[in-house]
C-alpha positions as YAML, in Angstrom:
chain: A
units: angstrom
residues:
- id: 1
  name: PRO
  ca: [-12.32, -27.77, -7.53]
- id: 2
  name: CYS
  ca: [-9.15, -26.38, -6.14]
- id: 3
  name: GLY
  ca: [-7.88, -26.25, -2.66]
- id: 4
  name: ILE
  ca: [-4.79, -25.04, -0.64]
- id: 5
  name: GLY
  ca: [-4.28, -24.54, 3.07]
- id: 6
  name: SER
  ca: [-2.49, -22.48, 5.81]
- id: 7
  name: ILE
  ca: [-2.46, -19.06, 4.39]
- id: 8
  name: GLY
  ca: [-2.11, -16.52, 7.47]
- id: 9
  name: LEU
  ca: [-3.07, -13.15, 5.84]
- id: 10
  name: VAL
  ca: [-1.22, -11.26, 8.35]
- id: 11
  name: ALA
  ca: [0.85, -13.62, 10.73]
- id: 12
  name: SER
  ca: [2.58, -15.43, 7.53]
- id: 13
  name: GLY
  ca: [2.86, -16.25, 3.92]
- id: 14
  name: TRP
  ca: [0.51, -13.77, 2.07]
- id: 15
  name: THR
  ca: [1.22, -10.16, 0.87]
- id: 16
  name: SER
  ca: [-1.08, -8.22, -1.30]
- id: 17
  name: SER
  ca: [0.03, -8.59, -4.85]
- id: 18
  name: PRO
  ca: [-2.45, -8.26, -7.67]
- id: 19
  name: THR
  ca: [0.15, -9.38, -10.03]
- id: 20
  name: PRO
  ca: [1.60, -13.04, -10.60]
- id: 21
  name: GLY
  ca: [4.57, -13.90, -8.21]
- id: 22
  name: GLY
  ca: [4.02, -11.68, -5.25]
- id: 23
  name: GLY
  ca: [1.35, -13.18, -3.09]
- id: 24
  name: GLY
  ca: [3.36, -15.91, -1.24]
- id: 25
  name: ILE
  ca: [3.77, -19.51, -2.46]
- id: 26
  name: ARG
  ca: [0.62, -20.86, -1.21]
- id: 27
  name: PHE
  ca: [-1.69, -17.95, -2.61]
- id: 28
  name: GLU
  ca: [0.26, -18.21, -5.88]
- id: 29
  name: PHE
  ca: [-0.36, -21.93, -5.98]
- id: 30
  name: ALA
  ca: [-4.12, -21.66, -5.30]
- id: 31
  name: VAL
  ca: [-4.36, -18.93, -8.08]
- id: 32
  name: ASP
  ca: [-2.40, -21.20, -10.38]
- id: 33
  name: GLN
  ca: [-4.90, -24.36, -9.43]
- id: 34
  name: TYR
  ca: [-7.84, -22.13, -10.31]
- id: 35
  name: ILE
  ca: [-6.68, -20.95, -13.57]
- id: 36
  name: ASP
  ca: [-5.65, -24.40, -14.67]
- id: 37
  name: ALA
  ca: [-8.94, -25.84, -13.38]
- id: 38
  name: LYS
  ca: [-11.06, -23.25, -15.47]
- id: 39
  name: ALA
  ca: [-8.71, -23.68, -18.69]
- id: 40
  name: ALA
  ca: [-9.23, -27.62, -18.50]
- id: 41
  name: ALA
  ca: [-12.92, -27.16, -18.00]
- id: 42
  name: LEU
  ca: [-13.21, -24.78, -21.00]
- id: 43
  name: ALA
  ca: [-11.16, -27.05, -23.06]
- id: 44
  name: ALA
  ca: [-14.02, -29.71, -22.55]
- id: 45
  name: TRP
  ca: [-16.78, -27.24, -22.82]
- id: 46
  name: PRO
  ca: [-15.55, -24.31, -24.85]
- id: 47
  name: SER
  ca: [-18.96, -22.40, -24.77]
- id: 48
  name: ALA
  ca: [-19.52, -22.81, -21.16]
- id: 49
  name: THR
  ca: [-20.06, -19.79, -18.84]
- id: 50
  name: PHE
  ca: [-18.52, -20.00, -15.46]
- id: 51
  name: SER
  ca: [-20.08, -18.64, -12.26]
- id: 52
  name: THR
  ca: [-17.02, -18.51, -9.66]
- id: 53
  name: ILE
  ca: [-17.59, -19.29, -6.12]
- id: 54
  name: SER
  ca: [-14.60, -19.18, -3.76]
- id: 55
  name: PHE
  ca: [-14.47, -20.63, -0.14]
- id: 56
  name: PHE
  ca: [-12.03, -19.36, 2.20]
- id: 57
  name: VAL
  ca: [-11.55, -21.17, 5.60]
- id: 58
  name: GLN
  ca: [-9.55, -18.72, 7.81]
- id: 59
  name: GLY
  ca: [-8.74, -17.44, 11.30]
- id: 60
  name: GLU
  ca: [-6.20, -19.78, 13.28]
- id: 61
  name: GLN
  ca: [-2.84, -18.27, 12.37]
- id: 62
  name: ASP
  ca: [-3.96, -14.64, 12.50]
- id: 63
  name: ALA
  ca: [-6.21, -15.19, 15.72]
- id: 64
  name: ALA
  ca: [-3.58, -17.04, 17.65]
- id: 65
  name: THR
  ca: [-0.98, -14.08, 16.96]
- id: 66
  name: SER
  ca: [-3.55, -11.42, 18.32]
- id: 67
  name: VAL
  ca: [-3.64, -9.69, 14.78]
- id: 68
  name: ALA
  ca: [-5.76, -6.48, 15.32]
- id: 69
  name: GLN
  ca: [-9.28, -6.60, 13.96]
- id: 70
  name: ALA
  ca: [-8.59, -3.38, 11.60]
- id: 71
  name: THR
  ca: [-5.26, -4.99, 10.44]
- id: 72
  name: TYR
  ca: [-6.92, -8.38, 9.70]
- id: 73
  name: TYR
  ca: [-9.77, -6.92, 7.95]
- id: 74
  name: ALA
  ca: [-7.51, -4.66, 5.83]
- id: 75
  name: ALA
  ca: [-5.50, -7.89, 4.81]
- id: 76
  name: LEU
  ca: [-8.90, -9.84, 4.22]
- id: 77
  name: ALA
  ca: [-10.23, -7.06, 1.70]
- id: 78
  name: SER
  ca: [-6.91, -6.94, 0.00]
- id: 79
  name: PHE
  ca: [-7.08, -10.74, -0.36]
- id: 80
  name: VAL
  ca: [-10.62, -11.04, -1.92]
- id: 81
  name: ALA
  ca: [-9.70, -8.17, -4.20]
- id: 82
  name: ASP
  ca: [-6.36, -9.92, -5.41]
- id: 83
  name: TRP
  ca: [-8.20, -13.16, -5.69]
- id: 84
  name: ARG
  ca: [-10.86, -11.71, -7.84]
- id: 85
  name: SER
  ca: [-8.29, -9.74, -9.84]
- id: 86
  name: ARG
  ca: [-5.96, -12.67, -10.56]
- id: 87
  name: THR
  ca: [-8.54, -15.21, -11.40]
- id: 88
  name: SER
  ca: [-10.28, -12.83, -13.60]
- id: 89
  name: ALA
  ca: [-13.59, -13.40, -11.34]
- id: 90
  name: ALA
  ca: [-14.44, -9.75, -10.53]
- id: 91
  name: GLY
  ca: [-17.40, -9.70, -8.22]
- id: 92
  name: SER
  ca: [-17.47, -13.30, -7.88]
- id: 93
  name: LYS
  ca: [-19.11, -14.96, -4.93]
- id: 94
  name: PHE
  ca: [-16.67, -15.35, -1.95]
- id: 95
  name: VAL
  ca: [-17.60, -17.50, 1.12]
- id: 96
  name: ILE
  ca: [-15.55, -17.29, 4.41]
- id: 97
  name: GLY
  ca: [-15.65, -20.07, 6.66]
- id: 98
  name: SER
  ca: [-14.19, -20.11, 10.02]
- id: 99
  name: MET
  ca: [-12.06, -22.82, 11.72]
- id: 100
  name: LEU
  ca: [-12.38, -21.81, 15.16]
- id: 101
  name: PRO
  ca: [-15.91, -20.91, 16.41]
- id: 102
  name: GLN
  ca: [-15.51, -22.10, 19.92]
- id: 103
  name: LYS
  ca: [-12.86, -19.22, 20.31]
- id: 104
  name: PHE
  ca: [-14.83, -16.58, 18.38]
- id: 105
  name: ILE
  ca: [-18.04, -16.56, 20.25]
- id: 106
  name: PRO
  ca: [-18.59, -14.66, 23.37]
- id: 107
  name: GLY
  ca: [-20.04, -17.04, 25.99]
- id: 108
  name: SER
  ca: [-18.41, -19.98, 24.52]
- id: 109
  name: PRO
  ca: [-16.51, -22.03, 27.13]
- id: 110
  name: ASN
  ca: [-13.37, -21.56, 24.85]
- id: 111
  name: TYR
  ca: [-13.76, -17.82, 23.95]
- id: 112
  name: LEU
  ca: [-10.80, -15.64, 23.53]
- id: 113
  name: ALA
  ca: [-10.93, -11.98, 22.53]
- id: 114
  name: THR
  ca: [-8.14, -12.01, 20.13]
- id: 115
  name: TYR
  ca: [-10.11, -14.76, 18.29]
- id: 116
  name: ALA
  ca: [-13.34, -12.65, 18.43]
- id: 117
  name: ALA
  ca: [-11.42, -9.78, 16.72]
- id: 118
  name: ILE
  ca: [-11.03, -12.16, 13.66]
- id: 119
  name: ASN
  ca: [-14.76, -13.12, 13.78]
- id: 120
  name: ALA
  ca: [-15.74, -9.46, 13.79]
- id: 121
  name: ALA
  ca: [-13.56, -8.86, 10.68]
- id: 122
  name: HIS
  ca: [-15.25, -11.75, 9.03]
- id: 123
  name: VAL
  ca: [-18.60, -10.36, 9.92]
- id: 124
  name: GLN
  ca: [-17.59, -6.98, 8.70]
- id: 125
  name: ALA
  ca: [-16.26, -8.32, 5.44]
- id: 126
  name: SER
  ca: [-19.63, -9.84, 4.73]
- id: 127
  name: LEU
  ca: [-21.26, -6.62, 5.38]
- id: 128
  name: ASP
  ca: [-18.91, -4.29, 3.41]
- id: 129
  name: ILE
  ca: [-17.55, -6.03, 0.57]
- id: 130
  name: ALA
  ca: [-19.96, -6.95, -2.33]
- id: 131
  name: SER
  ca: [-20.78, -10.71, -2.75]
- id: 132
  name: VAL
  ca: [-18.80, -11.64, 0.35]
- id: 133
  name: TYR
  ca: [-20.58, -14.24, 2.77]
- id: 134
  name: TYR
  ca: [-19.55, -15.53, 6.11]
- id: 135
  name: SER
  ca: [-20.49, -19.11, 7.27]
- id: 136
  name: ARG
  ca: [-19.21, -19.65, 10.83]
- id: 137
  name: GLY
  ca: [-19.28, -23.20, 11.86]
- id: 138
  name: PRO
  ca: [-20.77, -24.93, 14.90]
- id: 139
  name: ASP
  ca: [-19.83, -24.03, 18.41]
- id: 140
  name: ASP
  ca: [-19.25, -26.08, 21.60]
- id: 141
  name: ARG
  ca: [-18.04, -29.09, 19.97]
- id: 142
  name: THR
  ca: [-16.48, -31.27, 22.73]
- id: 143
  name: ALA
  ca: [-15.17, -33.81, 20.28]
- id: 144
  name: ASN
  ca: [-12.16, -31.72, 18.85]
- id: 145
  name: ASP
  ca: [-9.18, -30.00, 20.20]
- id: 146
  name: ASN
  ca: [-11.09, -26.59, 20.51]
- id: 147
  name: LEU
  ca: [-9.07, -25.26, 17.41]
- id: 148
  name: HIS
  ca: [-9.92, -27.48, 14.45]
- id: 149
  name: TYR
  ca: [-12.97, -29.52, 13.44]
- id: 150
  name: GLN
  ca: [-11.92, -32.98, 14.55]
- id: 151
  name: PRO
  ca: [-12.91, -35.80, 14.33]
- id: 152
  name: ALA
  ca: [-14.13, -36.03, 10.71]
- id: 153
  name: ALA
  ca: [-17.79, -36.04, 11.59]
- id: 154
  name: VAL
  ca: [-17.30, -32.43, 13.02]
- id: 155
  name: SER
  ca: [-15.23, -31.33, 9.89]
- id: 156
  name: ARG
  ca: [-17.93, -32.59, 7.63]
- id: 157
  name: LEU
  ca: [-20.40, -30.54, 9.88]
- id: 158
  name: GLN
  ca: [-18.53, -27.22, 9.04]
- id: 159
  name: GLY
  ca: [-18.59, -28.15, 5.51]
- id: 160
  name: GLU
  ca: [-22.47, -28.55, 5.68]
- id: 161
  name: TYR
  ca: [-22.60, -25.05, 7.17]
- id: 162
  name: MET
  ca: [-20.62, -23.62, 4.07]
- id: 163
  name: GLY
  ca: [-22.78, -25.68, 1.66]
- id: 164
  name: ASP
  ca: [-25.81, -24.15, 3.11]
- id: 165
  name: THR
  ca: [-24.30, -20.67, 2.62]
- id: 166
  name: LEU
  ca: [-23.59, -21.76, -0.99]
- id: 167
  name: THR
  ca: [-27.24, -22.55, -1.27]
- id: 168
  name: ASP
  ca: [-28.28, -19.31, 0.06]
- id: 169
  name: VAL
  ca: [-25.80, -17.56, -2.44]
- id: 170
  name: THR
  ca: [-26.65, -19.42, -5.61]
- id: 171
  name: GLY
  ca: [-30.26, -20.95, -5.08]
- id: 172
  name: PRO
  ca: [-31.03, -24.60, -4.88]
- id: 173
  name: THR
  ca: [-29.45, -25.47, -8.07]
- id: 174
  name: ILE
  ca: [-26.26, -24.64, -10.00]
- id: 175
  name: THR
  ca: [-26.63, -24.68, -13.74]
...
């Protein structure tokens, strides 16, 4: 139950650092949130076993600055590895969501090739990195600014897409 926003993997804010203090303030904050939440849960349920599932919604900062697919993919792979290492959740399930499908998908009225490169890196990560999944949100939403899921109903739809991926990953129940 942790969340933090606006981590540009390549464009700004994050650097690979599997040790405390070097990943950028937002990454460090997210790691600290996770560690604190897990400690609190273990204090309440000392014999509990945790199955970690991380959600990462990404795309805007790196797509907007035309980051190359290979560069972004390398950063994404490091990010997943660093997150798993820092949270002591090796091999944990990791779901990537996209904020910008209207720009990612060829044939979409808002398609941009630089954004499609980020989409391709997300797909590649889901194929190449163990227990990484990609949940691309709905396309052709006219009730938004063509960047983010707006208004709230459209944002909730992206949450449903990611929730469907969670169900696919974990099964219909979490125990």
